N, C-alpha and C positions, 0 to 999 in steps of 0.2 A: 910215811905220811908227810910230815911237819918240816920235810930233808929243806925245802922250798920255801923260804920265807919272803915271798915279796911281790909285794902288791902290784895285781895288776890290773891293767887300766878299765876304766868305766866310762862312756865319754858321752853317755846317758843318764847317768846317773847324776854323775856332778852338776847335768845338765838341768833335771829333778830338786836334787835334794832338796834344795831354797823355798821350792815351792812346797813338798811336801813339808815340809819343817813348819811353813805357814800355820797350813791343815792342824799338825799338830798339836801346833800352841792351844787351837783354840778348842783342845776337845783334850789333857794328855794337866794333868791334875801338876800343879806343881809344889802345892803346898804340904801336903800328908808326905809324909817316912814309907822308906819298906812296900817301895808300889814294885809292878812284874809288871816285864816283856821276853815275851818270845814271839822272835821273832822267823818267820821259817821260810827256806828262800832266800837267805842272806848272799848271792853269789859271791862278790867278789872280796864284799866285807865295810863298802862304803860311807852305805845308810846307819847301820850299827854304829862303826865311829863319827858319823856326824854328828846323830842324833841322842845320843847317847852325855855328853858333854853338854849340853842345850839344857837335859832332864836328874840330872843330879843325887836325886829322887826316887827316880826307876831305876832294878835292874836291868837290864838288862842282855837278856839270848839268845844270837844268834843261831842260829844252826841249820846244815846246810846236806840235803841228798847229794849230792857230788863231794864226796870228803877230798878230790884232787884240789880241793877250793879253801882246804880250814888252812891253806899259808899265807893266804893269801891276807884273808880276815886276819887271820893273827893279827899279819904285817899292817895292818888298819886298823887294826887294836893300838898294838904296839905306842902307835905313831899316836894315837889319838890320849893312851898312858892315862886312864881315868878308874878304878878304880869299880865304876860299876857297869862296867863292862865286861862278863864273862867271856871264858875264849868256849870256838862254837862244836854242835856234837849233832849227832847225825840224825835227820831224821829224815821220814819216808814219808810224806804223809797224807801218804792214799793208802798209810798205816793202819789201821786204830791202834791208841793213844794204850790200846789194852798191855800192844804186842812192841809199844816200843819201850831200847835196851841201848842206852846210850852214857857215854860219862860221866854227866849231873846228873842222872839220875832223874832223868824230867817222862814223864808216866802217868795213869794213870792214878794206877797203888798212891803216887809220891804227891802228887801236881794236880791231882780234880780241886777244881773248881780254886783253883788257888794265882792266877794270872791276873792284872787287869785289865791284861789288854793285851791285843796277839797284832804284828804286826806283815803285811806282803805284800811282795812288793818287782811286778814285774814278773809274775810265778803263772795263773791262770788260762794267757793267753800259747804261752810257753810248754803248756805241759800236756796230759790226756786230761781228759776230763773227771776220772776218776780223785788227778789232786786237788779241783775242784772240789765233788763230796765228797775228801777226806777235810779237806780244809773246814768246811762248817763244820762237818761233823766231829770232828779233833776240839776245834772251839766252845761245841755245844760243851764241853765235856771237861777243860780244862780253863776258861774264860767264869773268875765270878760269875754271881749271877749281875744285871746292867755292863758286865763288862763289855767289853770294845774291840768287834774286830776293824782296822784299815784295810782295805788291802788299791794298788792303784799301779794299773794299763789302761787299753786303749778297750774301748769296750762295747758295743751297738746298744740299737736301747729300741725296745721293743717294735723290734724284726732289723731295724734298720742302722746301716753302719754306713757313717762319715765319718770327715770325707775321702773322694776319692783312693789319699792315701794309706787311709785304715783299711780301705779295702784291697789295696794292692800290694798291702801286706799281710790281708789274711789271706790270699793265696799265695808271694812267698812261703806261711806259714807249714800250711797248707803241703807244699812241694816238697818241702824239710820233712817234714812229717804226718798225715793224713790221720793225727789223734790232735793234732795242733792244731790253734787258732782263735780267732778273735768272740770270746763269750758273750749272746744275749743275757742285759742285767736282769732280764726279766726269769728265763731260762736258773738263774743265782737265784736269783731270789724265791723261786720255788723250793728250791734248797736246801736254802737258807733255814723255809718259812715248816720243812722238815723238824731241822733240827734246833726247835726253838729260836732265833734271830731275827732278827729282822732291818731291812737297811729304814739306816735314820737322815741319810742325809748320802749327796753326790755335789762335786767340786769338780768342775770343767777348771782344768790344768792345762800347760802348754801343749807342744807338738802335741793336741790332738784327744791326753791322756785324762783319766776320770781318779782321782782320790774317792770309795762309798769307805761309808762308814757303817758297819753295821755294827747291830745292839744289842746283844744274851739277854732274852726276857729275862724280868728279875723277882716271874715267880716262879 
């Protein structure tokens, strides 16, 4: 699994990592030690390796469904060379966290309400809707009360998808896989509400993407 430890390129990630960091800086606590973050769908590993050195008090746990990407995640991790960035684990976010089985034993039994933050970049539109449902359902069980889920990507708003480039992107996604597609924030709010999670802020970022800040109920 780990035989090909080499960094894979992610040009979009290189472009968006700084704008996303600027949003995280507004919401992540830098003062309190031993905070924990679970990244779902870490991709090639670029984002966790870029963010972890900026928040030395937060332990970053990357995860990925596609285990063939573990080598790249490890390569970025080795380059970052910081103690708060963990090795990647396999997570299928569409499955309940009660069923998860991975190297770091991150699941409901060991990790219920233990994470301060969860991070999910560019997954929601390139995965079946069951993954979005699982994201909010599992976040409701793994986040501490008041914990934050940060998602990033293109979104439709109130049934309207703009600009035209996003409309064409949506068409291309559905051509590749009919289960994929750019989701409407209203539809995501419906499934998040069922899990006790609410959208508290939305930021427009470059290239027609948004960074959404979701918060688990304090009750």
